[in-house]
C-alpha positions as CSV (number, residue, x, y, z in Angstrom):
1,X,-170.5,24.6,168.2
2,X,-171.1,21.0,167.0
3,X,-170.6,18.1,169.3
4,X,-169.2,14.7,168.7
5,X,-170.5,11.3,169.6
6,X,-169.1,11.6,173.1
7,X,-170.7,15.0,173.7
8,X,-167.2,16.7,173.6
9,X,-167.3,20.0,171.6
10,X,-165.9,19.6,168.1
11,X,-162.5,21.2,167.8
12,X,-161.7,23.6,165.0
13,X,-159.5,21.0,163.3
14,X,-162.3,18.4,163.5
15,X,-164.8,20.9,162.2
16,X,-162.5,21.8,159.3
17,X,-162.2,18.1,158.3
18,X,-165.9,17.6,158.5
19,X,-166.7,20.7,156.4
20,X,-164.2,19.7,153.8
21,X,-165.9,16.3,153.4
22,X,-169.4,17.8,153.5
23,X,-168.7,20.5,151.0
24,X,-166.4,18.5,148.7
25,X,-167.2,18.8,145.0
26,X,-168.8,15.7,143.5
27,X,-170.0,14.5,140.1
28,X,-173.6,14.5,141.1
29,X,-173.8,17.8,142.9
30,X,-177.2,19.3,142.8
31,X,-178.4,16.9,140.2
32,X,-176.6,18.6,137.3
33,X,-176.9,22.3,138.3
34,X,-173.9,23.7,136.5
35,X,-173.9,27.0,138.4
36,X,-173.8,25.3,141.8
37,X,-171.1,22.9,140.6
38,X,-169.0,25.8,139.4
39,X,-169.6,27.7,142.6
40,X,-168.5,24.7,144.7
41,X,-165.4,24.2,142.5
42,X,-164.6,27.9,142.9
43,X,-164.7,27.6,146.7
44,X,-162.4,24.6,146.6
45,X,-159.9,26.4,144.3
46,X,-159.5,29.1,146.9
47,X,-156.4,29.2,149.1
48,X,-156.8,27.1,152.2
49,X,-157.4,30.0,154.6
50,X,-160.1,31.6,152.4
51,X,-161.7,28.2,151.9
52,X,-161.7,27.6,155.7
53,X,-163.4,31.0,156.2
54,X,-166.1,30.4,153.6
55,X,-166.8,26.9,154.9
56,X,-167.0,28.0,158.5
57,X,-169.3,30.8,157.5
58,X,-171.5,28.5,155.5
59,X,-171.6,26.1,158.5
60,X,-172.2,28.7,161.2
61,X,-174.2,31.3,159.3
62,X,-172.9,33.9,161.8
63,X,-170.1,36.4,161.4
64,X,-169.8,36.7,165.1
65,X,-169.5,32.9,165.6
66,X,-166.8,32.6,163.0
67,X,-164.9,35.5,164.5
68,X,-165.1,33.9,167.9
69,X,-163.9,30.6,166.5
70,X,-160.9,32.2,164.8
71,X,-160.2,34.8,167.4
72,X,-160.9,37.9,165.2
73,X,-163.6,40.5,165.1
74,X,-166.8,39.9,163.2
75,X,-166.0,42.9,161.1
76,X,-162.8,41.3,160.0
77,X,-164.7,38.2,159.0
78,X,-167.3,40.3,157.1
79,X,-164.6,42.1,155.2
80,X,-162.8,38.9,154.2
81,X,-166.1,37.2,153.2
82,X,-166.9,40.1,151.0
83,X,-163.5,40.0,149.4
84,X,-163.7,36.3,148.8
85,X,-167.2,36.5,147.4
86,X,-166.1,39.2,144.9
87,X,-163.3,36.9,143.9
88,X,-165.6,33.9,143.4
89,X,-168.2,35.9,141.5
90,X,-165.5,37.2,139.3
91,X,-164.7,33.6,138.3
92,X,-165.7,33.2,134.6
93,X,-166.9,29.7,135.2
94,X,-170.0,31.1,137.0
95,X,-171.2,33.2,134.0
């Protein structure tokens, strides 16, 4: 888990705010890579709970860590990540 300036572990709410800022869509994303811009917009058009899950997974890189943070099993996280990924890939903006 990330730490803040005073070496206190980052809370889930603080992490959510940081991730939203770090992964926010911008005009100059990936220097004009249209696919990456569309992907980022697709993530930010997801419902808030799905977006939280995707951003936490992108930040942690571990199903088990995300599951631990959210108090669910890693298999639940895996199933939801797969569902959300299918939804994003089904977005016509990415084709």
